[in-house]
ZASENU-880966 format. One record per residue (C-alpha): residue number from 0; chain; x negated, y, z. Coordinates in steps of 0.1 Angstrom, whole numbers, m for minus. Example, Ala and Ser with C-alpha at 12.3 -4.5 7.8 and 13.67 -1.06 7.14 Angstrom:
<drentis>
DRENTI  i  ch  px  py  pz
DRENTI  0  A  m123  m45  78
DRENTI  1  A  m137  m11  71
</drentis>
This chain:
<drentis>
DRENTI  i  ch  px  py  pz
DRENTI  0  A  m714  429  1271
DRENTI  1  A  m727  460  1255
DRENTI  2  A  m736  463  1218
DRENTI  3  A  m766  477  1201
DRENTI  4  A  m750  511  1200
DRENTI  5  A  m746  513  1238
DRENTI  6  A  m777  495  1248
DRENTI  7  A  m783  490  1285
DRENTI  8  A  m813  488  1306
DRENTI  9  A  m808  465  1336
DRENTI  10  A  m831  462  1366
DRENTI  11  A  m833  434  1391
DRENTI  12  A  m815  447  1422
DRENTI  13  A  m834  427  1448
DRENTI  14  A  m838  439  1484
DRENTI  15  A  m871  440  1503
DRENTI  16  A  m892  447  1472
DRENTI  17  A  m908  480  1466
DRENTI  18  A  m900  480  1429
DRENTI  19  A  m874  460  1409
DRENTI  20  A  m885  424  1400
DRENTI  21  A  m881  431  1363
DRENTI  22  A  m867  453  1336
DRENTI  23  A  m843  440  1310
DRENTI  24  A  m833  457  1278
DRENTI  25  A  m804  440  1261
DRENTI  26  A  m800  441  1224
DRENTI  27  A  m779  430  1195
DRENTI  28  A  m802  407  1176
DRENTI  29  A  m809  369  1181
DRENTI  30  A  m844  376  1196
DRENTI  31  A  m854  381  1232
DRENTI  32  A  m890  389  1240
DRENTI  33  A  m903  379  1274
DRENTI  34  A  m933  395  1292
DRENTI  35  A  m939  375  1323
DRENTI  36  A  m975  386  1330
DRENTI  37  A  m975  423  1322
DRENTI  38  A  m966  434  1358
DRENTI  39  A  m989  455  1379
DRENTI  40  A  m969  459  1411
DRENTI  41  A  m979  442  1444
DRENTI  42  A  m961  435  1476
DRENTI  43  A  m976  449  1507
DRENTI  44  A  m986  413  1519
DRENTI  45  A  m1003  404  1487
DRENTI  46  A  m1021  438  1484
DRENTI  47  A  m1034  435  1519
DRENTI  48  A  m1051  402  1512
DRENTI  49  A  m1067  406  1478
DRENTI  50  A  m1104  404  1474
DRENTI  51  A  m1121  434  1459
DRENTI  52  A  m1125  416  1426
DRENTI  53  A  m1088  407  1425
DRENTI  54  A  m1077  442  1432
DRENTI  55  A  m1086  451  1396
DRENTI  56  A  m1059  426  1385
DRENTI  57  A  m1082  411  1359
DRENTI  58  A  m1059  384  1348
DRENTI  59  A  m1031  408  1338
DRENTI  60  A  m1017  406  1302
DRENTI  61  A  m1028  442  1298
DRENTI  62  A  m1007  467  1279
DRENTI  63  A  m983  441  1265
DRENTI  64  A  m953  465  1268
DRENTI  65  A  m972  492  1250
DRENTI  66  A  m982  468  1222
DRENTI  67  A  m945  459  1217
DRENTI  68  A  m930  494  1222
DRENTI  69  A  m914  491  1188
DRENTI  70  A  m889  465  1200
DRENTI  71  A  m861  489  1207
DRENTI  72  A  m863  504  1172
DRENTI  73  A  m858  469  1158
DRENTI  74  A  m829  462  1182
DRENTI  75  A  m848  434  1199
DRENTI  76  A  m842  427  1236
DRENTI  77  A  m869  425  1261
DRENTI  78  A  m874  413  1296
DRENTI  79  A  m907  423  1314
DRENTI  80  A  m920  415  1348
DRENTI  81  A  m929  443  1372
DRENTI  82  A  m949  423  1397
DRENTI  83  A  m984  410  1391
DRENTI  84  A  m989  372  1386
DRENTI  85  A  m1009  373  1419
DRENTI  86  A  m975  378  1437
DRENTI  87  A  m959  350  1417
DRENTI  88  A  m966  336  1383
DRENTI  89  A  m933  336  1363
DRENTI  90  A  m947  313  1337
DRENTI  91  A  m951  283  1361
DRENTI  92  A  m923  259  1372
DRENTI  93  A  m905  265  1404
DRENTI  94  A  m919  233  1419
DRENTI  95  A  m954  243  1408
DRENTI  96  A  m962  211  1389
DRENTI  97  A  m993  215  1367
DRENTI  98  A  m987  223  1330
DRENTI  99  A  m1022  213  1319
DRENTI  100  A  m1046  185  1327
DRENTI  101  A  m1075  209  1327
DRENTI  102  A  m1082  235  1354
DRENTI  103  A  m1056  263  1356
DRENTI  104  A  m1038  285  1380
DRENTI  105  A  m1004  278  1396
DRENTI  106  A  m972  294  1407
DRENTI  107  A  m991  312  1435
DRENTI  108  A  m1026  317  1421
DRENTI  109  A  m1055  313  1446
DRENTI  110  A  m1083  316  1420
DRENTI  111  A  m1090  341  1393
DRENTI  112  A  m1097  331  1358
DRENTI  113  A  m1133  340  1367
DRENTI  114  A  m1131  310  1392
DRENTI  115  A  m1134  333  1422
DRENTI  116  A  m1109  336  1451
DRENTI  117  A  m1078  358  1447
DRENTI  118  A  m1075  363  1485
DRENTI  119  A  m1098  370  1514
DRENTI  120  A  m1099  340  1538
DRENTI  121  A  m1067  333  1557
DRENTI  122  A  m1050  364  1540
DRENTI  123  A  m1029  347  1513
DRENTI  124  A  m991  350  1517
DRENTI  125  A  m975  325  1540
DRENTI  126  A  m949  299  1530
DRENTI  127  A  m921  322  1541
DRENTI  128  A  m933  350  1519
DRENTI  129  A  m938  327  1490
DRENTI  130  A  m902  315  1494
DRENTI  131  A  m890  350  1493
DRENTI  132  A  m909  357  1461
DRENTI  133  A  m894  326  1445
DRENTI  134  A  m859  336  1454
DRENTI  135  A  m861  374  1447
DRENTI  136  A  m885  375  1417
DRENTI  137  A  m888  341  1400
DRENTI  138  A  m852  330  1401
DRENTI  139  A  m836  363  1389
DRENTI  140  A  m861  366  1360
DRENTI  141  A  m854  331  1348
DRENTI  142  A  m817  333  1354
DRENTI  143  A  m816  365  1332
DRENTI  144  A  m834  347  1304
DRENTI  145  A  m811  318  1306
DRENTI  146  A  m780  340  1306
DRENTI  147  A  m792  362  1277
DRENTI  148  A  m802  333  1255
DRENTI  149  A  m768  318  1261
DRENTI  150  A  m751  350  1251
DRENTI  151  A  m773  354  1219
DRENTI  152  A  m766  318  1209
DRENTI  153  A  m729  323  1213
DRENTI  154  A  m730  355  1192
DRENTI  155  A  m754  344  1165
DRENTI  156  A  m753  307  1165
DRENTI  157  A  m789  305  1177
DRENTI  158  A  m814  323  1199
DRENTI  159  A  m852  328  1197
DRENTI  160  A  m873  335  1228
DRENTI  161  A  m907  351  1219
DRENTI  162  A  m930  348  1250
DRENTI  163  A  m956  375  1247
DRENTI  164  A  m990  371  1265
DRENTI  165  A  m1026  382  1262
DRENTI  166  A  m1058  370  1276
DRENTI  167  A  m1096  377  1275
DRENTI  168  A  m1113  363  1245
DRENTI  169  A  m1137  343  1267
DRENTI  170  A  m1126  325  1299
DRENTI  171  A  m1151  297  1306
DRENTI  172  A  m1130  283  1334
DRENTI  173  A  m1101  277  1310
DRENTI  174  A  m1118  270  1276
DRENTI  175  A  m1150  268  1258
DRENTI  176  A  m1162  294  1234
DRENTI  177  A  m1142  323  1220
DRENTI  178  A  m1104  322  1214
DRENTI  179  A  m1089  329  1181
DRENTI  180  A  m1071  362  1179
DRENTI  181  A  m1036  347  1178
DRENTI  182  A  m1029  316  1198
DRENTI  183  A  m994  301  1191
DRENTI  184  A  m977  276  1213
DRENTI  185  A  m946  256  1205
DRENTI  186  A  m952  226  1229
DRENTI  187  A  m965  206  1200
DRENTI  188  A  m935  215  1179
DRENTI  189  A  m909  206  1205
DRENTI  190  A  m898  241  1215
DRENTI  191  A  m888  256  1182
DRENTI  192  A  m879  248  1146
DRENTI  193  A  m909  244  1123
DRENTI  194  A  m896  272  1103
DRENTI  195  A  m903  297  1130
DRENTI  196  A  m939  286  1135
DRENTI  197  A  m944  285  1097
DRENTI  198  A  m931  321  1093
DRENTI  199  A  m952  337  1120
DRENTI  200  A  m984  320  1109
DRENTI  201  A  m979  329  1073
DRENTI  202  A  m973  366  1079
DRENTI  203  A  m1006  370  1098
DRENTI  204  A  m1031  390  1080
DRENTI  205  A  m1063  373  1069
DRENTI  206  A  m1086  396  1091
DRENTI  207  A  m1071  379  1122
DRENTI  208  A  m1078  344  1132
DRENTI  209  A  m1051  320  1146
DRENTI  210  A  m1044  286  1159
DRENTI  211  A  m1011  267  1165
DRENTI  212  A  m1010  245  1197
DRENTI  213  A  m1046  248  1205
DRENTI  214  A  m1057  255  1241
DRENTI  215  A  m1024  272  1247
DRENTI  216  A  m994  251  1237
DRENTI  217  A  m967  272  1255
DRENTI  218  A  m963  277  1292
DRENTI  219  A  m933  268  1314
DRENTI  220  A  m910  295  1299
DRENTI  221  A  m916  282  1264
DRENTI  222  A  m912  246  1274
DRENTI  223  A  m881  251  1296
DRENTI  224  A  m861  273  1273
DRENTI  225  A  m871  260  1239
DRENTI  226  A  m845  234  1231
DRENTI  227  A  m841  236  1194
DRENTI  228  A  m816  207  1193
DRENTI  229  A  m792  231  1212
DRENTI  230  A  m799  261  1191
DRENTI  231  A  m823  278  1214
DRENTI  232  A  m859  282  1201
DRENTI  233  A  m890  294  1219
DRENTI  234  A  m925  303  1209
DRENTI  235  A  m955  317  1228
DRENTI  236  A  m981  341  1216
DRENTI  237  A  m1013  343  1236
DRENTI  238  A  m1030  373  1220
DRENTI  239  A  m1067  377  1224
DRENTI  240  A  m1075  410  1242
DRENTI  241  A  m1104  415  1218
DRENTI  242  A  m1078  426  1192
DRENTI  243  A  m1068  457  1212
DRENTI  244  A  m1090  464  1243
DRENTI  245  A  m1123  482  1244
DRENTI  246  A  m1146  452  1248
DRENTI  247  A  m1175  471  1264
DRENTI  248  A  m1152  486  1291
DRENTI  249  A  m1136  452  1297
DRENTI  250  A  m1169  436  1304
DRENTI  251  A  m1175  463  1330
DRENTI  252  A  m1141  456  1347
DRENTI  253  A  m1121  484  1331
DRENTI  254  A  m1091  478  1309
DRENTI  255  A  m1088  505  1282
DRENTI  256  A  m1070  504  1249
DRENTI  257  A  m1092  507  1218
DRENTI  258  A  m1076  535  1198
DRENTI  259  A  m1092  523  1166
DRENTI  260  A  m1078  488  1169
DRENTI  261  A  m1044  497  1184
DRENTI  262  A  m1025  509  1153
DRENTI  263  A  m1035  477  1134
DRENTI  264  A  m1025  452  1160
DRENTI  265  A  m992  470  1167
DRENTI  266  A  m983  469  1130
DRENTI  267  A  m992  432  1129
DRENTI  268  A  m970  425  1159
DRENTI  269  A  m941  444  1144
DRENTI  270  A  m944  425  1112
DRENTI  271  A  m943  392  1132
DRENTI  272  A  m912  402  1150
DRENTI  273  A  m896  414  1117
DRENTI  274  A  m904  380  1102
DRENTI  275  A  m886  363  1130
DRENTI  276  A  m856  386  1125
DRENTI  277  A  m855  376  1089
DRENTI  278  A  m852  339  1098
DRENTI  279  A  m818  323  1097
DRENTI  280  A  m814  291  1116
DRENTI  281  A  m776  287  1111
DRENTI  282  A  m768  255  1091
</drentis>
């Protein structure tokens, strides 16, 4: 494996896809950041069937790679999806069992967060295409996370998976009212040591609001890989898009960074990752 000084950029080498399934930057620190919903690419089958509303990709975790563009300078590894969640949702289990009792979207979303159809009638991918996406996108992404966390644990004695997401501040189909700015999920304390949750919540500046294990308790990636008894910890951050998007443009269906908000949220996110780097979980 390469070290920090000869960092590599790996890409999923899957056939029959117009872009690689993901990009993976390996590093030499105990942290891996996952971005499963930042992708914008579509397969030809999915693109051909989307409704006009879905073509805007409204449920994307917009600009997450840009918000965390400091990771390389900190030596922190990152894996980010290239395909839209409308192709396949990488934060759902392979068998598509529901994660929440309330209404939500699955491995192959058929409704938008606005509770409108993703696909025109009879134009959703068929079972064969879905199987291909599971084999060529879902499996390689998850296998890479698993292998990298294993490597980090062997090298440092523990590993931390930071699952980075964002969502509109108001999504009536999923929750009532307005979300806090920072929504932390640790599967009710089961996916990481309490020390990690304590550190990230304490470093947050008072001008931002936050909640731990509120509406979002951590998706499949957090629950699957976060096994603190084995030395692998996982925490999910669902960041309100009100902290960095132009809210007026967003209401009109346009997703633009707010240049006034951007430097503050990026600095806060950097401080959060730095706080995780400062944690030592070795006994």
